[in-house]
C-alpha positions as a Markdown table, in Angstrom:
| # | Residue | x | y | z |
|---|---|---|---|---|
| 1 | Met | 76.8 | 69.3 | 124.8 |
| 2 | Pro | 79.6 | 71.2 | 126.6 |
| 3 | Ser | 79.3 | 71.5 | 130.3 |
| 4 | Met | 80.6 | 73.3 | 133.4 |
| 5 | Thr | 82.4 | 71.7 | 136.4 |
| 6 | Ala | 83.5 | 73.3 | 139.6 |
| 7 | Arg | 85.8 | 72.1 | 142.4 |
| 8 | Tyr | 87.1 | 73.6 | 145.6 |
| 9 | Asp | 90.7 | 72.7 | 146.8 |
| 10 | Leu | 91.6 | 73.3 | 150.3 |
| 11 | Ala | 95.3 | 73.2 | 151.0 |
| 12 | Glu | 96.7 | 73.2 | 154.5 |
| 13 | Gly | 97.6 | 76.8 | 155.5 |
| 14 | Ser | 95.4 | 78.5 | 152.9 |
| 15 | His | 91.8 | 79.6 | 152.6 |
| 16 | Gly | 91.3 | 77.2 | 149.6 |
| 17 | Thr | 90.9 | 77.8 | 146.0 |
| 18 | Phe | 87.7 | 77.5 | 143.9 |
| 19 | Phe | 88.1 | 76.3 | 140.3 |
| 20 | Ile | 85.5 | 76.6 | 137.6 |
| 21 | Ser | 86.0 | 74.9 | 134.3 |
| 22 | Ser | 83.6 | 75.4 | 131.4 |
| 23 | Ser | 84.0 | 73.4 | 128.3 |
| 24 | Thr | 81.1 | 75.6 | 126.9 |
| 25 | Glu | 83.3 | 78.7 | 127.3 |
| 26 | Lys | 86.3 | 76.9 | 125.7 |
| 27 | Tyr | 84.0 | 75.7 | 122.9 |
| 28 | Ala | 82.7 | 79.2 | 122.3 |
| 29 | Ile | 86.2 | 80.7 | 122.3 |
| 30 | Asp | 87.4 | 78.0 | 119.9 |
| 31 | Arg | 84.5 | 78.8 | 117.5 |
| 32 | Ile | 85.2 | 82.6 | 117.7 |
| 33 | Glu | 88.9 | 82.0 | 117.0 |
| 34 | Ser | 88.1 | 79.6 | 114.2 |
| 35 | Lys | 85.8 | 82.2 | 112.6 |
| 36 | Arg | 88.5 | 84.9 | 112.9 |
| 37 | Ala | 91.1 | 82.5 | 111.4 |
| 38 | Leu | 88.8 | 81.6 | 108.6 |
| 39 | Asp | 88.0 | 85.3 | 107.9 |
| 40 | Leu | 91.7 | 86.1 | 107.9 |
| 41 | His | 92.5 | 83.3 | 105.5 |
| 42 | Glu | 89.7 | 84.6 | 103.2 |
| 43 | Gln | 91.1 | 88.1 | 103.3 |
| 44 | Ile | 94.6 | 86.9 | 102.5 |
| 45 | Ala | 93.2 | 84.9 | 99.6 |
| 46 | Gln | 91.4 | 88.0 | 98.3 |
| 47 | Tyr | 94.5 | 90.2 | 98.6 |
| 48 | Gln | 96.6 | 87.5 | 96.8 |
| 49 | Met | 94.0 | 87.4 | 94.0 |
| 50 | Ile | 94.3 | 91.2 | 93.6 |
| 51 | Val | 98.1 | 91.1 | 93.6 |
| 52 | Asp | 98.1 | 88.3 | 91.1 |
| 53 | Ser | 95.6 | 90.2 | 88.9 |
| 54 | Ile | 97.8 | 93.3 | 89.0 |
| 55 | Asp | 100.9 | 91.3 | 88.1 |
| 56 | Glu | 99.1 | 89.8 | 85.1 |
| 57 | Ala | 97.7 | 93.2 | 84.0 |
| 58 | Leu | 101.1 | 94.8 | 84.1 |
| 59 | Lys | 102.3 | 92.0 | 81.7 |
| 60 | Thr | 99.9 | 93.3 | 79.1 |
| 61 | Leu | 101.7 | 96.7 | 79.0 |
| 62 | Thr | 104.5 | 97.5 | 76.5 |
| 63 | Asp | 107.9 | 98.3 | 78.0 |
| 64 | Glu | 107.3 | 102.0 | 77.6 |
| 65 | Glu | 103.9 | 101.8 | 79.3 |
| 66 | Arg | 105.3 | 99.6 | 82.1 |
| 67 | Ser | 108.1 | 102.2 | 82.7 |
| 68 | Phe | 105.5 | 104.9 | 82.8 |
| 69 | Ala | 103.4 | 103.0 | 85.4 |
| 70 | Glu | 106.5 | 102.2 | 87.5 |
| 71 | Met | 107.6 | 105.8 | 87.6 |
| 72 | Arg | 104.3 | 107.4 | 87.9 |
| 73 | Tyr | 102.4 | 105.0 | 90.2 |
| 74 | Phe | 104.9 | 103.0 | 92.1 |
| 75 | Lys | 107.6 | 105.6 | 92.5 |
| 76 | Gln | 105.0 | 108.4 | 92.6 |
| 77 | Trp | 106.9 | 110.7 | 90.3 |
| 78 | Ser | 105.3 | 113.8 | 88.9 |
| 79 | Ile | 104.1 | 113.9 | 85.3 |
| 80 | Arg | 106.9 | 116.4 | 84.5 |
| 81 | Arg | 109.6 | 114.1 | 86.0 |
| 82 | Thr | 108.2 | 111.1 | 84.3 |
| 83 | Ala | 108.1 | 112.9 | 80.9 |
| 84 | Glu | 111.7 | 114.0 | 81.3 |
| 85 | Ala | 112.9 | 110.5 | 82.3 |
| 86 | Leu | 111.1 | 108.9 | 79.3 |
| 87 | Gly | 112.1 | 111.7 | 76.9 |
| 88 | Tyr | 108.6 | 112.8 | 76.0 |
| 89 | Ser | 106.6 | 115.9 | 76.3 |
| 90 | Glu | 104.0 | 116.1 | 79.1 |
| 91 | Lys | 101.3 | 116.0 | 76.4 |
| 92 | Asn | 102.7 | 112.7 | 75.1 |
| 93 | Ile | 102.8 | 111.3 | 78.7 |
| 94 | Phe | 99.1 | 111.9 | 79.0 |
| 95 | Val | 98.6 | 109.8 | 75.8 |
| 96 | Ile | 100.7 | 107.0 | 77.4 |
| 97 | Arg | 98.8 | 107.4 | 80.6 |
| 98 | Ser | 95.4 | 107.0 | 78.8 |
| 99 | Arg | 96.6 | 103.8 | 77.1 |
| 100 | Val | 97.9 | 102.4 | 80.4 |
| 101 | Met | 94.7 | 103.2 | 82.3 |
| 102 | Glu | 92.6 | 101.7 | 79.6 |
| 103 | Lys | 94.5 | 98.5 | 79.5 |
| 104 | Leu | 94.7 | 98.2 | 83.3 |
| 105 | Thr | 91.0 | 99.0 | 83.7 |
| 106 | Ile | 90.1 | 96.2 | 81.2 |
| 107 | Cys | 92.4 | 93.7 | 82.8 |
| 108 | Leu | 91.4 | 94.6 | 86.4 |
| 109 | Ser | 87.7 | 94.9 | 85.8 |
| 110 | Asn | 87.1 | 91.8 | 87.9 |
| 111 | Val | 88.8 | 93.3 | 91.0 |
| 112 | Ile | 88.0 | 97.0 | 90.7 |
| 113 | Trp | 85.4 | 98.1 | 93.2 |
| 114 | Ser | 82.8 | 100.4 | 92.0 |
| 115 | Pro | 80.3 | 102.1 | 94.3 |
| 116 | Val | 77.8 | 102.3 | 91.4 |
| 117 | Ala | 78.0 | 98.5 | 90.9 |
| 118 | Asp | 77.3 | 98.0 | 94.6 |
| 119 | Arg | 74.1 | 100.0 | 94.4 |
| 120 | Lys | 72.5 | 97.8 | 91.7 |
């Protein structure tokens, strides 16, 4: 079991210094820091799984769908600008959008958070 030690050092010309050393305190701090490090590694692993899942889901899209996703979601272009860049009407862009969202929803169903699922 961790313990505590104390000592008093008196040096000539000083009032002295009192030292307290607690291995219990060090032990507790080490445990807290270890827990934080473990939590951080767990979060990094979760984020990496999400990124990997998104990369794999994007591979299921056609070139046209991937271009749409890049312009609309990564570059944050408007529907009008995306339609013009791809050479489609806005109505056709919504059709492409529906296909993309359907495919991504299916591929990412294991990482998508749903408040409804949490209530069950």
